[in-house]
C-alpha positions as CSV (number, residue, x, y, z in Angstrom):
1,I,6.3,0.4,-6.8
2,V,4.5,-2.5,-5.0
3,M,1.1,-1.5,-3.4
4,D,-0.3,-3.8,-0.9
5,P,-4.0,-3.5,-0.3
6,G,-4.4,-4.7,3.5
7,H,-6.4,-7.9,4.2
8,G,-8.3,-9.7,1.6
9,G,-10.4,-12.8,2.0
10,E,-10.8,-12.0,5.6
11,P,-12.3,-8.5,6.2
12,G,-10.0,-6.8,8.5
13,A,-11.7,-4.0,10.5
14,I,-15.3,-3.7,10.0
15,A,-17.4,-0.5,10.5
16,D,-20.9,-0.7,12.4
17,S,-22.5,-0.2,8.8
18,G,-20.7,-3.2,7.5
19,V,-18.0,-1.4,5.5
20,T,-14.9,-3.4,5.5
21,E,-11.2,-2.7,5.6
22,K,-10.5,-5.0,2.8
23,E,-12.8,-3.5,0.2
24,I,-11.7,0.1,1.0
25,T,-7.9,-0.7,0.8
26,L,-8.4,-2.5,-2.6
27,D,-10.4,0.4,-3.9
28,V,-7.9,2.9,-3.1
29,A,-5.1,0.9,-4.4
30,L,-6.8,0.4,-7.7
31,R,-7.4,4.1,-7.9
32,L,-3.7,4.8,-7.1
33,R,-2.5,2.3,-9.8
34,R,-4.8,4.0,-12.4
35,L,-3.3,7.3,-11.4
36,L,0.5,6.1,-11.5
37,Q,-0.1,4.9,-15.0
38,D,0.6,8.5,-16.2
39,E,3.7,8.6,-14.1
40,P,7.1,7.2,-14.7
41,F,6.6,4.4,-12.4
42,E,6.0,0.5,-12.9
43,V,3.2,-0.5,-10.3
44,L,2.3,-3.9,-9.1
45,L,-0.4,-4.9,-6.6
46,T,-0.1,-7.8,-4.1
47,R,-3.6,-8.3,-4.7
48,D,-6.1,-7.0,-7.3
49,T,-9.1,-8.9,-6.2
50,D,-10.6,-10.1,-2.8
51,K,-8.2,-12.9,-2.0
52,R,-6.4,-14.0,1.1
53,L,-2.7,-13.4,0.9
54,S,-0.3,-14.2,3.8
55,L,1.9,-11.7,5.1
56,D,4.9,-13.8,4.1
57,K,3.7,-13.9,0.5
58,R,3.2,-10.2,0.4
59,V,6.8,-9.7,1.4
60,A,8.1,-12.2,-1.0
61,F,6.2,-10.7,-3.8
62,A,7.7,-7.2,-3.1
63,N,11.3,-8.8,-2.9
64,G,10.8,-11.2,-5.9
65,H,9.9,-8.2,-8.1
66,K,12.9,-6.2,-6.6
67,A,10.6,-3.3,-5.9
68,D,12.0,0.2,-5.2
69,L,9.0,1.0,-2.9
70,F,6.5,-0.9,-1.0
71,I,3.3,0.8,0.4
72,S,0.8,-1.1,2.5
73,I,-2.6,0.5,2.8
74,H,-4.8,-0.2,5.8
75,V,-7.7,1.4,7.5
76,N,-7.5,1.7,11.3
77,W,-9.9,0.9,14.3
78,M,-9.4,3.3,17.4
79,E,-10.7,3.9,20.8
80,P,-12.5,6.2,21.4
81,H,-14.7,5.8,18.3
82,S,-14.9,9.7,18.1
83,V,-11.2,9.8,17.0
84,G,-10.8,10.2,13.0
85,A,-7.0,9.9,12.4
86,L,-4.2,9.5,10.0
87,E,-0.8,7.9,10.7
88,T,2.0,6.4,8.6
89,Y,4.3,3.9,9.8
90,Y,8.0,2.6,9.0
91,V,10.1,0.0,10.5
92,G,11.5,0.3,13.9
93,P,10.9,-0.4,17.5
94,T,8.3,1.0,19.8
95,D,7.0,1.3,23.3
96,N,3.6,2.7,22.6
97,P,1.0,0.4,23.8
98,A,-1.5,1.4,21.1
99,T,1.1,0.9,18.5
100,L,2.1,-2.6,19.9
101,K,-1.5,-3.6,20.0
102,L,-2.0,-2.4,16.3
103,A,1.1,-4.4,15.4
104,S,0.0,-7.5,17.3
105,R,-3.3,-7.4,15.5
106,E,-1.9,-6.9,12.0
107,N,0.9,-9.6,12.6
108,K,-1.3,-12.2,14.2
109,E,-1.0,-14.7,11.2
110,S,2.9,-14.5,11.5
111,D,4.9,-17.1,13.2
112,Y,6.8,-14.5,15.1
113,S,6.2,-12.9,18.4
114,L,6.7,-9.3,19.3
115,S,9.7,-10.4,21.3
116,D,11.2,-12.0,18.2
117,Y,10.9,-8.8,16.4
118,K,13.3,-7.0,18.7
119,Q,16.2,-9.1,17.7
120,I,15.3,-8.5,14.1
121,L,15.1,-5.0,14.5
122,E,18.2,-4.5,16.2
123,K,19.9,-5.8,12.9
124,I,18.3,-3.4,10.7
125,Y,17.9,-0.3,13.2
126,V,20.8,1.5,11.3
127,D,19.8,0.2,7.9
128,A,20.0,2.9,5.2
129,R,16.4,1.9,3.9
130,R,15.1,2.9,7.4
131,D,16.1,6.4,6.7
132,E,14.5,6.3,3.3
133,S,11.4,4.6,4.6
134,R,11.1,7.5,7.1
135,A,11.4,10.1,4.3
136,L,8.7,8.3,2.3
137,A,6.3,7.9,5.4
138,K,6.7,11.8,6.0
139,A,6.1,12.5,2.4
140,V,3.0,10.4,2.3
141,Q,1.7,11.6,5.8
142,S,2.0,15.2,4.8
143,Q,0.2,15.0,1.5
144,L,-2.5,12.8,3.0
145,Y,-3.3,15.0,5.9
146,H,-3.3,18.3,4.0
147,S,-5.5,16.9,1.2
148,L,-8.2,15.1,3.4
149,K,-8.3,17.8,6.1
150,Q,-10.3,19.9,3.7
151,K,-13.0,17.4,3.5
152,N,-12.7,16.2,7.0
153,P,-12.1,19.3,9.4
154,L,-12.0,17.1,12.6
155,L,-9.1,14.8,11.1
156,V,-6.2,14.4,13.5
157,N,-2.7,14.1,12.3
158,R,-1.2,11.3,14.3
159,G,2.1,11.7,12.5
160,V,4.9,9.3,11.4
161,K,5.7,6.5,13.8
162,T,7.7,3.4,13.9
163,A,6.3,-0.2,14.3
164,P,7.3,-3.7,14.0
165,F,4.9,-4.8,11.3
166,V,5.8,-8.0,9.4
167,V,5.5,-6.5,6.0
168,L,7.9,-3.5,6.9
169,I,10.5,-5.9,8.5
170,G,10.6,-8.6,5.8
171,T,10.7,-6.1,2.7
172,Q,14.2,-5.3,1.4
173,M,13.2,-1.7,0.1
174,P,11.8,1.5,1.5
175,A,8.5,0.6,2.9
176,V,5.7,2.2,4.8
177,L,2.2,1.2,6.2
178,V,-0.2,3.9,6.0
179,E,-3.6,4.0,8.1
180,I,-5.8,6.2,5.7
181,A,-8.8,6.4,8.0
182,C,-10.7,4.8,10.9
183,L,-13.6,2.6,10.5
184,S,-14.4,3.1,14.2
185,N,-15.5,6.5,13.4
186,N,-18.8,6.9,11.7
187,D,-18.2,10.2,10.1
188,E,-15.1,8.9,8.5
189,V,-17.0,5.8,7.4
190,E,-19.5,8.0,5.6
191,L,-16.7,9.8,3.8
192,L,-15.1,6.6,2.9
193,T,-18.4,5.4,1.2
194,K,-18.0,8.4,-1.4
195,E,-15.8,7.8,-4.5
196,D,-14.6,11.4,-4.4
197,Y,-13.1,11.0,-0.9
198,R,-11.4,7.8,-2.0
199,E,-10.1,9.3,-5.0
200,N,-8.6,12.1,-2.9
201,I,-6.8,9.4,-0.7
202,A,-5.4,8.0,-3.8
203,L,-4.3,11.4,-5.3
204,A,-2.7,12.3,-1.9
205,L,-0.8,8.9,-2.1
206,L,0.4,9.8,-5.6
207,R,1.6,13.1,-4.6
208,G,3.6,11.6,-1.5
209,I,5.1,9.0,-3.7
210,R,6.0,11.7,-6.5
211,G,7.4,14.1,-3.7
212,Y,9.6,11.2,-2.4
213,A,10.8,10.1,-5.7
214,H,11.8,13.7,-6.9
215,S,13.8,14.1,-3.6
216,L,16.1,11.4,-4.6
217,N,19.3,11.9,-6.6
218,T,18.4,8.9,-8.7
219,P,14.7,8.9,-9.6
220,V,12.5,5.8,-9.0
221,A,11.6,5.0,-12.5
222,K,10.8,2.2,-15.1
223,G,13.6,0.2,-16.2
224,R,15.7,0.6,-13.0
């Protein structure tokens, strides 16, 4: 399993209080790696420090290590700021303006334009890994929502969606990008500053991965 803590070097989204996306995504990824050590999975991180890493290098890392799963962790920024929401993406086209705006923001360092992605997506639209990615996204989203809703009652489940994120298009294995919270929402930022909430996020991601792996005829395990 390759985990990809979003951003690094540059901060990504920044809360009014100064909390950055890059520090939250790395913290959650490190917690998840620790939790997965007791599971039958081999875990690699695209980054385990605060360093800048291009989208292409993240993709190349996952493909080069022949990963079975790729999970990119991000924290969203939404309008209106009162919204606190979870959403998980897998590769595919979209006409949703908010999703296209998000994809443009996350893909800004890539050489591709959104129009280029349409041609690429046509080639992989019926790819078997797209169905597997959707199953992984559903497992992760469900576990995150049901776990975090208990501590965050106003949390909105925005569900599983398709989007042309570079890291989802380029990877050669089932891949998802999960937006674990909103830094635009001050209540969620307050929760994200608490270690137990970040630990709950990591535990929910663990359960989502475990549930997806158990659903396969051939489990994703060490030595494959």
